[in-house]
Jmol script that loads the backbone (N, CA, C; Angstrom):
load data "model"
ATOM      1  N   UNK A   1      -5.062  -0.437  -7.380  1.00  0.00           N
ATOM      2  CA  UNK A   1      -4.316   0.037  -8.528  1.00  0.00           C
ATOM      3  C   UNK A   1      -4.379  -1.044  -9.602  1.00  0.00           C
ATOM      4  N   UNK A   2      -4.515  -0.643 -10.826  1.00  0.00           N
ATOM      5  CA  UNK A   2      -4.517  -1.574 -11.944  1.00  0.00           C
ATOM      6  C   UNK A   2      -3.076  -1.882 -12.305  1.00  0.00           C
ATOM      7  N   UNK A   3      -2.556  -2.943 -11.722  1.00  0.00           N
ATOM      8  CA  UNK A   3      -1.140  -3.263 -11.886  1.00  0.00           C
ATOM      9  C   UNK A   3      -0.772  -3.585 -13.323  1.00  0.00           C
ATOM     10  N   UNK A   4      -1.745  -3.841 -14.178  1.00  0.00           N
ATOM     11  CA  UNK A   4      -1.417  -4.185 -15.553  1.00  0.00           C
ATOM     12  C   UNK A   4      -0.597  -3.110 -16.235  1.00  0.00           C
ATOM     13  N   UNK A   5      -0.716  -1.856 -15.811  1.00  0.00           N
ATOM     14  CA  UNK A   5       0.052  -0.787 -16.424  1.00  0.00           C
ATOM     15  C   UNK A   5       1.496  -0.767 -15.954  1.00  0.00           C
ATOM     16  N   UNK A   6       1.786  -1.396 -14.849  1.00  0.00           N
ATOM     17  CA  UNK A   6       3.124  -1.369 -14.303  1.00  0.00           C
ATOM     18  C   UNK A   6       3.855  -2.690 -14.505  1.00  0.00           C
ATOM     19  N   UNK A   7       3.202  -3.666 -15.091  1.00  0.00           N
ATOM     20  CA  UNK A   7       3.845  -4.957 -15.242  1.00  0.00           C
ATOM     21  C   UNK A   7       4.257  -5.230 -16.685  1.00  0.00           C
ATOM     22  N   UNK A   8       3.892  -4.367 -17.613  1.00  0.00           N
ATOM     23  CA  UNK A   8       4.251  -4.564 -19.005  1.00  0.00           C
ATOM     24  C   UNK A   8       5.589  -3.906 -19.287  1.00  0.00           C
ATOM     25  N   UNK A   9       6.293  -4.465 -20.249  1.00  0.00           N
ATOM     26  CA  UNK A   9       7.585  -3.896 -20.597  1.00  0.00           C
ATOM     27  C   UNK A   9       7.684  -3.709 -22.099  1.00  0.00           C
ATOM     28  N   UNK A  10       8.621  -2.879 -22.489  1.00  0.00           N
ATOM     29  CA  UNK A  10       8.928  -2.695 -23.897  1.00  0.00           C
ATOM     30  C   UNK A  10       7.744  -2.275 -24.737  1.00  0.00           C
ATOM     31  N   UNK A  11       7.632  -2.876 -25.907  1.00  0.00           N
ATOM     32  CA  UNK A  11       6.596  -2.516 -26.863  1.00  0.00           C
ATOM     33  C   UNK A  11       5.197  -2.744 -26.300  1.00  0.00           C
ATOM     34  N   UNK A  12       5.035  -3.793 -25.512  1.00  0.00           N
ATOM     35  CA  UNK A  12       3.734  -4.095 -24.929  1.00  0.00           C
ATOM     36  C   UNK A  12       3.242  -2.939 -24.058  1.00  0.00           C
ATOM     37  N   UNK A  13       4.143  -2.336 -23.290  1.00  0.00           N
ATOM     38  CA  UNK A  13       3.761  -1.231 -22.411  1.00  0.00           C
ATOM     39  C   UNK A  13       3.391   0.010 -23.204  1.00  0.00           C
ATOM     40  N   UNK A  14       4.086   0.277 -24.282  1.00  0.00           N
ATOM     41  CA  UNK A  14       3.810   1.491 -25.054  1.00  0.00           C
ATOM     42  C   UNK A  14       2.522   1.383 -25.849  1.00  0.00           C
ATOM     43  N   UNK A  15       2.036   0.172 -26.071  1.00  0.00           N
ATOM     44  CA  UNK A  15       0.797  -0.008 -26.824  1.00  0.00           C
ATOM     45  C   UNK A  15      -0.437  -0.054 -25.922  1.00  0.00           C
ATOM     46  N   UNK A  16      -0.256   0.016 -24.606  1.00  0.00           N
ATOM     47  CA  UNK A  16      -1.391  -0.014 -23.689  1.00  0.00           C
ATOM     48  C   UNK A  16      -2.281   1.188 -23.943  1.00  0.00           C
ATOM     49  N   UNK A  17      -3.559   0.950 -24.018  1.00  0.00           N
ATOM     50  CA  UNK A  17      -4.527   2.024 -24.252  1.00  0.00           C
ATOM     51  C   UNK A  17      -5.160   2.432 -22.931  1.00  0.00           C
ATOM     52  N   UNK A  18      -5.109   3.726 -22.643  1.00  0.00           N
ATOM     53  CA  UNK A  18      -5.762   4.264 -21.459  1.00  0.00           C
ATOM     54  C   UNK A  18      -7.174   4.657 -21.839  1.00  0.00           C
ATOM     55  N   UNK A  19      -8.123   4.289 -21.011  1.00  0.00           N
ATOM     56  CA  UNK A  19      -9.503   4.687 -21.240  1.00  0.00           C
ATOM     57  C   UNK A  19      -9.808   5.919 -20.409  1.00  0.00           C
ATOM     58  N   UNK A  20     -10.947   6.549 -20.650  1.00  0.00           N
ATOM     59  CA  UNK A  20     -11.361   7.711 -19.865  1.00  0.00           C
ATOM     60  C   UNK A  20     -11.496   7.329 -18.394  1.00  0.00           C
ATOM     61  N   UNK A  21     -11.958   6.122 -18.138  1.00  0.00           N
ATOM     62  CA  UNK A  21     -12.095   5.643 -16.759  1.00  0.00           C
ATOM     63  C   UNK A  21     -10.723   5.538 -16.083  1.00  0.00           C
ATOM     64  N   UNK A  22      -9.738   5.017 -16.797  1.00  0.00           N
ATOM     65  CA  UNK A  22      -8.378   4.915 -16.264  1.00  0.00           C
ATOM     66  C   UNK A  22      -7.833   6.296 -15.935  1.00  0.00           C
ATOM     67  N   UNK A  23      -8.015   7.226 -16.849  1.00  0.00           N
ATOM     68  CA  UNK A  23      -7.512   8.591 -16.662  1.00  0.00           C
ATOM     69  C   UNK A  23      -8.123   9.222 -15.418  1.00  0.00           C
ATOM     70  N   UNK A  24      -9.410   9.077 -15.248  1.00  0.00           N
ATOM     71  CA  UNK A  24     -10.092   9.649 -14.075  1.00  0.00           C
ATOM     72  C   UNK A  24      -9.557   9.023 -12.788  1.00  0.00           C
ATOM     73  N   UNK A  25      -9.349   7.709 -12.812  1.00  0.00           N
ATOM     74  CA  UNK A  25      -8.866   7.004 -11.622  1.00  0.00           C
ATOM     75  C   UNK A  25      -7.488   7.480 -11.198  1.00  0.00           C
ATOM     76  N   UNK A  26      -6.602   7.740 -12.153  1.00  0.00           N
ATOM     77  CA  UNK A  26      -5.217   8.081 -11.849  1.00  0.00           C
ATOM     78  C   UNK A  26      -4.938   9.571 -11.771  1.00  0.00           C
ATOM     79  N   UNK A  27      -5.833  10.387 -12.257  1.00  0.00           N
ATOM     80  CA  UNK A  27      -5.584  11.823 -12.362  1.00  0.00           C
ATOM     81  C   UNK A  27      -5.119  12.453 -11.061  1.00  0.00           C
ATOM     82  N   UNK A  28      -5.831  12.245  -9.992  1.00  0.00           N
ATOM     83  CA  UNK A  28      -5.519  12.929  -8.737  1.00  0.00           C
ATOM     84  C   UNK A  28      -5.049  11.993  -7.638  1.00  0.00           C
ATOM     85  N   UNK A  29      -4.657  10.808  -7.990  1.00  0.00           N
ATOM     86  CA  UNK A  29      -4.255   9.830  -6.979  1.00  0.00           C
ATOM     87  C   UNK A  29      -2.755   9.576  -7.056  1.00  0.00           C
ATOM     88  N   UNK A  30      -1.968  10.257  -6.227  1.00  0.00           N
ATOM     89  CA  UNK A  30      -0.518  10.031  -6.263  1.00  0.00           C
ATOM     90  C   UNK A  30      -0.157   8.641  -5.749  1.00  0.00           C
ATOM     91  N   UNK A  31       0.984   8.178  -6.197  1.00  0.00           N
ATOM     92  CA  UNK A  31       1.505   6.888  -5.769  1.00  0.00           C
ATOM     93  C   UNK A  31       2.702   7.102  -4.858  1.00  0.00           C
ATOM     94  N   UNK A  32       2.899   6.175  -3.940  1.00  0.00           N
ATOM     95  CA  UNK A  32       4.076   6.203  -3.076  1.00  0.00           C
ATOM     96  C   UNK A  32       4.819   4.880  -3.229  1.00  0.00           C
ATOM     97  N   UNK A  33       6.106   4.933  -2.991  1.00  0.00           N
ATOM     98  CA  UNK A  33       6.948   3.740  -3.042  1.00  0.00           C
ATOM     99  C   UNK A  33       7.031   3.165  -1.641  1.00  0.00           C
ATOM    100  N   UNK A  34       6.766   1.886  -1.532  1.00  0.00           N
ATOM    101  CA  UNK A  34       6.899   1.200  -0.255  1.00  0.00           C
ATOM    102  C   UNK A  34       8.000   0.161  -0.373  1.00  0.00           C
ATOM    103  N   UNK A  35       8.823   0.070   0.663  1.00  0.00           N
ATOM    104  CA  UNK A  35       9.947  -0.862   0.667  1.00  0.00           C
ATOM    105  C   UNK A  35       9.647  -2.049   1.575  1.00  0.00           C
ATOM    106  N   UNK A  36       9.954  -3.229   1.101  1.00  0.00           N
ATOM    107  CA  UNK A  36       9.703  -4.465   1.843  1.00  0.00           C
ATOM    108  C   UNK A  36      10.989  -5.264   2.020  1.00  0.00           C
ATOM    109  N   UNK A  37      12.097  -4.564   2.093  1.00  0.00           N
ATOM    110  CA  UNK A  37      13.389  -5.235   2.203  1.00  0.00           C
ATOM    111  C   UNK A  37      13.514  -5.971   3.529  1.00  0.00           C
ATOM    112  N   UNK A  38      13.074  -5.354   4.588  1.00  0.00           N
ATOM    113  CA  UNK A  38      13.150  -5.988   5.902  1.00  0.00           C
ATOM    114  C   UNK A  38      12.344  -7.290   5.922  1.00  0.00           C
ATOM    115  N   UNK A  39      11.162  -7.271   5.319  1.00  0.00           N
ATOM    116  CA  UNK A  39      10.330  -8.471   5.263  1.00  0.00           C
ATOM    117  C   UNK A  39      10.997  -9.561   4.419  1.00  0.00           C
ATOM    118  N   UNK A  40      11.649  -9.153   3.320  1.00  0.00           N
ATOM    119  CA  UNK A  40      12.350 -10.123   2.474  1.00  0.00           C
ATOM    120  C   UNK A  40      13.513 -10.767   3.234  1.00  0.00           C
ATOM    121  N   UNK A  41      14.197  -9.957   4.058  1.00  0.00           N
ATOM    122  CA  UNK A  41      15.290 -10.501   4.870  1.00  0.00           C
ATOM    123  C   UNK A  41      14.764 -11.523   5.868  1.00  0.00           C
ATOM    124  N   UNK A  42      13.690 -11.163   6.571  1.00  0.00           N
ATOM    125  CA  UNK A  42      13.109 -12.079   7.562  1.00  0.00           C
ATOM    126  C   UNK A  42      12.675 -13.385   6.918  1.00  0.00           C
ATOM    127  N   UNK A  43      12.069 -13.289   5.749  1.00  0.00           N
ATOM    128  CA  UNK A  43      11.598 -14.475   5.021  1.00  0.00           C
ATOM    129  C   UNK A  43      12.753 -15.418   4.701  1.00  0.00           C
ATOM    130  N   UNK A  44      13.942 -14.856   4.490  1.00  0.00           N
ATOM    131  CA  UNK A  44      15.104 -15.660   4.115  1.00  0.00           C
ATOM    132  C   UNK A  44      16.027 -15.962   5.296  1.00  0.00           C
ATOM    133  N   UNK A  45      15.648 -15.498   6.488  1.00  0.00           N
ATOM    134  CA  UNK A  45      16.466 -15.766   7.671  1.00  0.00           C
ATOM    135  C   UNK A  45      17.783 -15.017   7.682  1.00  0.00           C
ATOM    136  N   UNK A  46      17.806 -13.842   7.046  1.00  0.00           N
ATOM    137  CA  UNK A  46      19.024 -13.036   6.984  1.00  0.00           C
ATOM    138  C   UNK A  46      18.867 -11.772   7.814  1.00  0.00           C
ATOM    139  N   UNK A  47      20.002 -11.135   8.124  1.00  0.00           N
ATOM    140  CA  UNK A  47      19.940  -9.851   8.817  1.00  0.00           C
ATOM    141  C   UNK A  47      20.554  -8.757   7.936  1.00  0.00           C
ATOM    142  N   UNK A  48      20.460  -7.534   8.397  1.00  0.00           N
ATOM    143  CA  UNK A  48      20.940  -6.386   7.626  1.00  0.00           C
ATOM    144  C   UNK A  48      22.448  -6.453   7.375  1.00  0.00           C
ATOM    145  N   UNK A  49      23.189  -6.880   8.373  1.00  0.00           N
ATOM    146  CA  UNK A  49      24.649  -6.966   8.230  1.00  0.00           C
ATOM    147  C   UNK A  49      25.014  -7.950   7.122  1.00  0.00           C
ATOM    148  N   UNK A  50      24.336  -9.092   7.094  1.00  0.00           N
ATOM    149  CA  UNK A  50      24.600 -10.081   6.054  1.00  0.00           C
ATOM    150  C   UNK A  50      24.275  -9.519   4.671  1.00  0.00           C
ATOM    151  N   UNK A  51      23.151  -8.790   4.575  1.00  0.00           N
ATOM    152  CA  UNK A  51      22.775  -8.193   3.292  1.00  0.00           C
ATOM    153  C   UNK A  51      23.822  -7.177   2.843  1.00  0.00           C
ATOM    154  N   UNK A  52      24.317  -6.381   3.779  1.00  0.00           N
ATOM    155  CA  UNK A  52      25.358  -5.396   3.456  1.00  0.00           C
ATOM    156  C   UNK A  52      26.597  -6.101   2.901  1.00  0.00           C
ATOM    157  N   UNK A  53      26.993  -7.211   3.519  1.00  0.00           N
ATOM    158  CA  UNK A  53      28.153  -7.964   3.059  1.00  0.00           C
ATOM    159  C   UNK A  53      27.907  -8.591   1.680  1.00  0.00           C
ATOM    160  N   UNK A  54      26.693  -9.074   1.451  1.00  0.00           N
ATOM    161  CA  UNK A  54      26.351  -9.731   0.186  1.00  0.00           C
ATOM    162  C   UNK A  54      26.296  -8.738  -0.978  1.00  0.00           C
ATOM    163  N   UNK A  55      25.926  -7.498  -0.687  1.00  0.00           N
ATOM    164  CA  UNK A  55      25.698  -6.515  -1.746  1.00  0.00           C
ATOM    165  C   UNK A  55      26.805  -5.491  -1.897  1.00  0.00           C
ATOM    166  N   UNK A  56      27.614  -5.308  -0.849  1.00  0.00           N
ATOM    167  CA  UNK A  56      28.626  -4.260  -0.876  1.00  0.00           C
ATOM    168  C   UNK A  56      28.044  -2.877  -0.608  1.00  0.00           C
ATOM    169  N   UNK A  57      26.827  -2.842  -0.110  1.00  0.00           N
ATOM    170  CA  UNK A  57      26.169  -1.575   0.240  1.00  0.00           C
ATOM    171  C   UNK A  57      26.467  -1.287   1.710  1.00  0.00           C
ATOM    172  N   UNK A  58      26.734  -0.012   2.015  1.00  0.00           N
ATOM    173  CA  UNK A  58      27.042   0.361   3.395  1.00  0.00           C
ATOM    174  C   UNK A  58      25.949  -0.105   4.356  1.00  0.00           C
ATOM    175  N   UNK A  59      26.326  -0.638   5.529  1.00  0.00           N
ATOM    176  CA  UNK A  59      25.324  -1.078   6.503  1.00  0.00           C
ATOM    177  C   UNK A  59      24.337   0.034   6.883  1.00  0.00           C
ATOM    178  N   UNK A  60      24.806   1.274   6.970  1.00  0.00           N
ATOM    179  CA  UNK A  60      23.911   2.387   7.314  1.00  0.00           C
ATOM    180  C   UNK A  60      22.850   2.581   6.224  1.00  0.00           C
ATOM    181  N   UNK A  61      23.243   2.412   4.969  1.00  0.00           N
ATOM    182  CA  UNK A  61      22.291   2.545   3.866  1.00  0.00           C
ATOM    183  C   UNK A  61      21.271   1.407   3.899  1.00  0.00           C
ATOM    184  N   UNK A  62      21.730   0.202   4.185  1.00  0.00           N
ATOM    185  CA  UNK A  62      20.820  -0.947   4.305  1.00  0.00           C
ATOM    186  C   UNK A  62      19.833  -0.696   5.432  1.00  0.00           C
ATOM    187  N   UNK A  63      20.305  -0.194   6.561  1.00  0.00           N
ATOM    188  CA  UNK A  63      19.437   0.100   7.687  1.00  0.00           C
ATOM    189  C   UNK A  63      18.359   1.111   7.315  1.00  0.00           C
ATOM    190  N   UNK A  64      18.759   2.165   6.614  1.00  0.00           N
ATOM    191  CA  UNK A  64      17.790   3.175   6.188  1.00  0.00           C
ATOM    192  C   UNK A  64      16.755   2.573   5.241  1.00  0.00           C
ATOM    193  N   UNK A  65      17.188   1.760   4.313  1.00  0.00           N
ATOM    194  CA  UNK A  65      16.260   1.113   3.387  1.00  0.00           C
ATOM    195  C   UNK A  65      15.285   0.199   4.128  1.00  0.00           C
ATOM    196  N   UNK A  66      15.786  -0.543   5.091  1.00  0.00           N
ATOM    197  CA  UNK A  66      14.927  -1.457   5.853  1.00  0.00           C
ATOM    198  C   UNK A  66      13.896  -0.712   6.693  1.00  0.00           C
ATOM    199  N   UNK A  67      14.244   0.478   7.122  1.00  0.00           N
ATOM    200  CA  UNK A  67      13.310   1.289   7.915  1.00  0.00           C
ATOM    201  C   UNK A  67      12.465   2.214   7.052  1.00  0.00           C
ATOM    202  N   UNK A  68      12.765   2.280   5.761  1.00  0.00           N
ATOM    203  CA  UNK A  68      12.003   3.141   4.869  1.00  0.00           C
ATOM    204  C   UNK A  68      12.384   4.601   4.964  1.00  0.00           C
ATOM    205  N   UNK A  69      13.536   4.905   5.519  1.00  0.00           N
ATOM    206  CA  UNK A  69      13.978   6.288   5.696  1.00  0.00           C
ATOM    207  C   UNK A  69      14.876   6.726   4.547  1.00  0.00           C
ATOM    208  N   UNK A  70      14.313   6.813   3.356  1.00  0.00           N
ATOM    209  CA  UNK A  70      15.075   7.255   2.201  1.00  0.00           C
ATOM    210  C   UNK A  70      14.239   8.249   1.399  1.00  0.00           C
ATOM    211  N   UNK A  71      14.907   9.268   0.886  1.00  0.00           N
ATOM    212  CA  UNK A  71      14.241  10.229   0.022  1.00  0.00           C
ATOM    213  C   UNK A  71      14.364   9.820  -1.437  1.00  0.00           C
ATOM    214  N   UNK A  72      15.466   9.154  -1.758  1.00  0.00           N
ATOM    215  CA  UNK A  72      15.730   8.709  -3.119  1.00  0.00           C
ATOM    216  C   UNK A  72      16.100   7.240  -3.088  1.00  0.00           C
ATOM    217  N   UNK A  73      15.607   6.526  -4.055  1.00  0.00           N
ATOM    218  CA  UNK A  73      15.884   5.100  -4.136  1.00  0.00           C
ATOM    219  C   UNK A  73      16.912   4.862  -5.238  1.00  0.00           C
ATOM    220  N   UNK A  74      18.063   4.345  -4.867  1.00  0.00           N
ATOM    221  CA  UNK A  74      19.139   4.070  -5.807  1.00  0.00           C
ATOM    222  C   UNK A  74      18.828   2.760  -6.528  1.00  0.00           C
ATOM    223  N   UNK A  75      18.618   2.835  -7.835  1.00  0.00           N
ATOM    224  CA  UNK A  75      18.257   1.638  -8.594  1.00  0.00           C
ATOM    225  C   UNK A  75      19.362   0.596  -8.604  1.00  0.00           C
ATOM    226  N   UNK A  76      20.609   1.037  -8.520  1.00  0.00           N
ATOM    227  CA  UNK A  76      21.712   0.091  -8.417  1.00  0.00           C
ATOM    228  C   UNK A  76      21.584  -0.711  -7.126  1.00  0.00           C
ATOM    229  N   UNK A  77      21.232  -0.045  -6.040  1.00  0.00           N
ATOM    230  CA  UNK A  77      21.042  -0.745  -4.764  1.00  0.00           C
ATOM    231  C   UNK A  77      19.896  -1.742  -4.869  1.00  0.00           C
ATOM    232  N   UNK A  78      18.797  -1.321  -5.493  1.00  0.00           N
ATOM    233  CA  UNK A  78      17.652  -2.224  -5.654  1.00  0.00           C
ATOM    234  C   UNK A  78      18.080  -3.456  -6.449  1.00  0.00           C
ATOM    235  N   UNK A  79      18.849  -3.252  -7.499  1.00  0.00           N
ATOM    236  CA  UNK A  79      19.324  -4.375  -8.303  1.00  0.00           C
ATOM    237  C   UNK A  79      20.228  -5.306  -7.524  1.00  0.00           C
ATOM    238  N   UNK A  80      21.148  -4.729  -6.762  1.00  0.00           N
ATOM    239  CA  UNK A  80      22.060  -5.558  -5.965  1.00  0.00           C
ATOM    240  C   UNK A  80      21.312  -6.338  -4.891  1.00  0.00           C
ATOM    241  N   UNK A  81      20.349  -5.675  -4.255  1.00  0.00           N
ATOM    242  CA  UNK A  81      19.568  -6.346  -3.211  1.00  0.00           C
ATOM    243  C   UNK A  81      18.722  -7.464  -3.826  1.00  0.00           C
ATOM    244  N   UNK A  82      18.080  -7.171  -4.945  1.00  0.00           N
ATOM    245  CA  UNK A  82      17.281  -8.190  -5.620  1.00  0.00           C
ATOM    246  C   UNK A  82      18.106  -9.393  -6.028  1.00  0.00           C
ATOM    247  N   UNK A  83      19.310  -9.132  -6.529  1.00  0.00           N
ATOM    248  CA  UNK A  83      20.208 -10.218  -6.930  1.00  0.00           C
ATOM    249  C   UNK A  83      20.640 -11.041  -5.722  1.00  0.00           C
ATOM    250  N   UNK A  84      21.045 -10.351  -4.660  1.00  0.00           N
ATOM    251  CA  UNK A  84      21.518 -11.044  -3.459  1.00  0.00           C
ATOM    252  C   UNK A  84      20.417 -11.890  -2.821  1.00  0.00           C
ATOM    253  N   UNK A  85      19.198 -11.373  -2.823  1.00  0.00           N
ATOM    254  CA  UNK A  85      18.084 -12.089  -2.196  1.00  0.00           C
ATOM    255  C   UNK A  85      17.388 -13.044  -3.164  1.00  0.00           C
ATOM    256  N   UNK A  86      17.840 -13.021  -4.419  1.00  0.00           N
ATOM    257  CA  UNK A  86      17.255 -13.876  -5.464  1.00  0.00           C
ATOM    258  C   UNK A  86      15.737 -13.724  -5.525  1.00  0.00           C
ATOM    259  N   UNK A  87      15.300 -12.488  -5.600  1.00  0.00           N
ATOM    260  CA  UNK A  87      13.857 -12.238  -5.660  1.00  0.00           C
ATOM    261  C   UNK A  87      13.312 -12.706  -7.000  1.00  0.00           C
ATOM    262  N   UNK A  88      12.085 -13.168  -6.985  1.00  0.00           N
ATOM    263  CA  UNK A  88      11.428 -13.605  -8.212  1.00  0.00           C
ATOM    264  C   UNK A  88      10.681 -12.451  -8.867  1.00  0.00           C
ATOM    265  N   UNK A  89      10.337 -11.438  -8.068  1.00  0.00           N
ATOM    266  CA  UNK A  89       9.617 -10.275  -8.565  1.00  0.00           C
ATOM    267  C   UNK A  89      10.079  -9.058  -7.779  1.00  0.00           C
ATOM    268  N   UNK A  90      10.193  -7.932  -8.458  1.00  0.00           N
ATOM    269  CA  UNK A  90      10.593  -6.687  -7.792  1.00  0.00           C
ATOM    270  C   UNK A  90       9.633  -6.347  -6.648  1.00  0.00           C
ATOM    271  N   UNK A  91       8.390  -6.803  -6.762  1.00  0.00           N
ATOM    272  CA  UNK A  91       7.397  -6.509  -5.732  1.00  0.00           C
ATOM    273  C   UNK A  91       7.699  -7.173  -4.395  1.00  0.00           C
ATOM    274  N   UNK A  92       8.665  -8.069  -4.360  1.00  0.00           N
ATOM    275  CA  UNK A  92       9.082  -8.639  -3.085  1.00  0.00           C
ATOM    276  C   UNK A  92       9.804  -7.598  -2.235  1.00  0.00           C
ATOM    277  N   UNK A  93      10.400  -6.594  -2.900  1.00  0.00           N
ATOM    278  CA  UNK A  93      11.165  -5.601  -2.145  1.00  0.00           C
ATOM    279  C   UNK A  93      10.695  -4.168  -2.348  1.00  0.00           C
ATOM    280  N   UNK A  94       9.998  -3.879  -3.459  1.00  0.00           N
ATOM    281  CA  UNK A  94       9.537  -2.518  -3.747  1.00  0.00           C
ATOM    282  C   UNK A  94       8.153  -2.591  -4.369  1.00  0.00           C
ATOM    283  N   UNK A  95       7.241  -1.728  -3.879  1.00  0.00           N
ATOM    284  CA  UNK A  95       5.892  -1.673  -4.465  1.00  0.00           C
ATOM    285  C   UNK A  95       5.437  -0.232  -4.596  1.00  0.00           C
ATOM    286  N   UNK A  96       4.600   0.019  -5.592  1.00  0.00           N
ATOM    287  CA  UNK A  96       3.934   1.299  -5.761  1.00  0.00           C
ATOM    288  C   UNK A  96       2.487   1.129  -5.321  1.00  0.00           C
ATOM    289  N   UNK A  97       2.036   1.982  -4.417  1.00  0.00           N
ATOM    290  CA  UNK A  97       0.641   1.932  -3.980  1.00  0.00           C
ATOM    291  C   UNK A  97       0.069   3.335  -3.968  1.00  0.00           C
ATOM    292  N   UNK A  98      -1.231   3.425  -4.116  1.00  0.00           N
ATOM    293  CA  UNK A  98      -1.895   4.716  -4.025  1.00  0.00           C
ATOM    294  C   UNK A  98      -1.778   5.230  -2.600  1.00  0.00           C
ATOM    295  N   UNK A  99      -1.674   6.525  -2.459  1.00  0.00           N
ATOM    296  CA  UNK A  99      -1.581   7.133  -1.133  1.00  0.00           C
ATOM    297  C   UNK A  99      -2.769   6.710  -0.280  1.00  0.00           C
ATOM    298  N   UNK A 100      -3.949   6.654  -0.877  1.00  0.00           N
ATOM    299  CA  UNK A 100      -5.151   6.287  -0.125  1.00  0.00           C
ATOM    300  C   UNK A 100      -5.116   4.852   0.379  1.00  0.00           C
ATOM    301  N   UNK A 101      -4.255   4.009  -0.212  1.00  0.00           N
ATOM    302  CA  UNK A 101      -4.139   2.614   0.206  1.00  0.00           C
ATOM    303  C   UNK A 101      -2.979   2.391   1.160  1.00  0.00           C
ATOM    304  N   UNK A 102      -2.196   3.424   1.410  1.00  0.00           N
ATOM    305  CA  UNK A 102      -1.014   3.302   2.274  1.00  0.00           C
ATOM    306  C   UNK A 102      -1.327   3.812   3.669  1.00  0.00           C
ATOM    307  N   UNK A 103      -0.643   3.253   4.627  1.00  0.00           N
ATOM    308  CA  UNK A 103      -0.713   3.730   5.997  1.00  0.00           C
ATOM    309  C   UNK A 103       0.275   4.884   6.105  1.00  0.00           C
ATOM    310  N   UNK A 104      -0.217   6.081   6.359  1.00  0.00           N
ATOM    311  CA  UNK A 104       0.635   7.273   6.349  1.00  0.00           C
ATOM    312  C   UNK A 104       1.750   7.228   7.391  1.00  0.00           C
ATOM    313  N   UNK A 105       1.554   6.503   8.479  1.00  0.00           N
ATOM    314  CA  UNK A 105       2.585   6.486   9.516  1.00  0.00           C
ATOM    315  C   UNK A 105       3.675   5.460   9.229  1.00  0.00           C
ATOM    316  N   UNK A 106       3.316   4.369   8.583  1.00  0.00           N
ATOM    317  CA  UNK A 106       4.314   3.337   8.322  1.00  0.00           C
ATOM    318  C   UNK A 106       4.598   3.168   6.845  1.00  0.00           C
ATOM    319  N   UNK A 107       3.814   3.833   6.001  1.00  0.00           N
ATOM    320  CA  UNK A 107       3.921   3.723   4.549  1.00  0.00           C
ATOM    321  C   UNK A 107       3.763   2.276   4.106  1.00  0.00           C
ATOM    322  N   UNK A 108       2.887   1.563   4.786  1.00  0.00           N
ATOM    323  CA  UNK A 108       2.554   0.199   4.393  1.00  0.00           C
ATOM    324  C   UNK A 108       1.083   0.179   4.007  1.00  0.00           C
ATOM    325  N   UNK A 109       0.688  -0.670   3.048  1.00  0.00           N
ATOM    326  CA  UNK A 109      -0.709  -0.714   2.653  1.00  0.00           C
ATOM    327  C   UNK A 109      -1.586  -1.195   3.800  1.00  0.00           C
ATOM    328  N   UNK A 110      -2.834  -0.779   3.783  1.00  0.00           N
ATOM    329  CA  UNK A 110      -3.761  -1.242   4.811  1.00  0.00           C
ATOM    330  C   UNK A 110      -3.781  -2.748   4.840  1.00  0.00           C
ATOM    331  N   UNK A 111      -3.822  -3.306   6.038  1.00  0.00           N
ATOM    332  CA  UNK A 111      -3.876  -4.754   6.181  1.00  0.00           C
ATOM    333  C   UNK A 111      -2.530  -5.433   6.073  1.00  0.00           C
ATOM    334  N   UNK A 112      -1.451  -4.672   5.829  1.00  0.00           N
ATOM    335  CA  UNK A 112      -0.113  -5.261   5.690  1.00  0.00           C
ATOM    336  C   UNK A 112       0.391  -5.697   7.044  1.00  0.00           C
ATOM    337  N   UNK A 113       1.008  -6.875   7.068  1.00  0.00           N
ATOM    338  CA  UNK A 113       1.628  -7.379   8.284  1.00  0.00           C
ATOM    339  C   UNK A 113       3.069  -7.714   7.949  1.00  0.00           C
ATOM    340  N   UNK A 114       3.974  -7.494   8.899  1.00  0.00           N
ATOM    341  CA  UNK A 114       5.385  -7.772   8.665  1.00  0.00           C
ATOM    342  C   UNK A 114       5.658  -9.223   8.295  1.00  0.00           C
ATOM    343  N   UNK A 115       4.785 -10.141   8.702  1.00  0.00           N
ATOM    344  CA  UNK A 115       5.016 -11.549   8.406  1.00  0.00           C
ATOM    345  C   UNK A 115       4.794 -11.855   6.934  1.00  0.00           C
ATOM    346  N   UNK A 116       4.095 -10.982   6.193  1.00  0.00           N
ATOM    347  CA  UNK A 116       3.793 -11.234   4.777  1.00  0.00           C
ATOM    348  C   UNK A 116       5.031 -11.286   3.947  1.00  0.00           C
TER     349      UNK A 116
END
end "model"
wireframe off; spacefill off
backbone 0.3
color backbone group
C-alpha cells in the first residue's frame, strides 16, 4: 500500500494528486483494519487489566480489542489507548492493510509475528 496517502493531514492531504496508476491499484482492493494492541502491551510489559485501569475502558472491551473481535472501532478508545501507551504513531496499535496482504484467519499481514 502506498502509505503516503494515509500519512498526510490537512491541506497537504487534500492536495495529493492521484494518478491513473494509483486509481487502478486501489479500485478493487479493499482495506482491512488490523489491531496491534496486544503487541503494544507486550512491548511495554503491561497486561489487559492494567490497560483497562489506565484508560477507564471496560476490561471486556479491552479483551475484545486485543483479540481483534470488534465490528466497530471506537475512536475515543483508540485515543485513550494511544495516550495510555504513549504511542509515537497510530500504526503501533492500528493499521490499514490490503486484504491480499492480510492473513484471513488472524487478520495480520503476511510475515507478521507477535514479537514485532
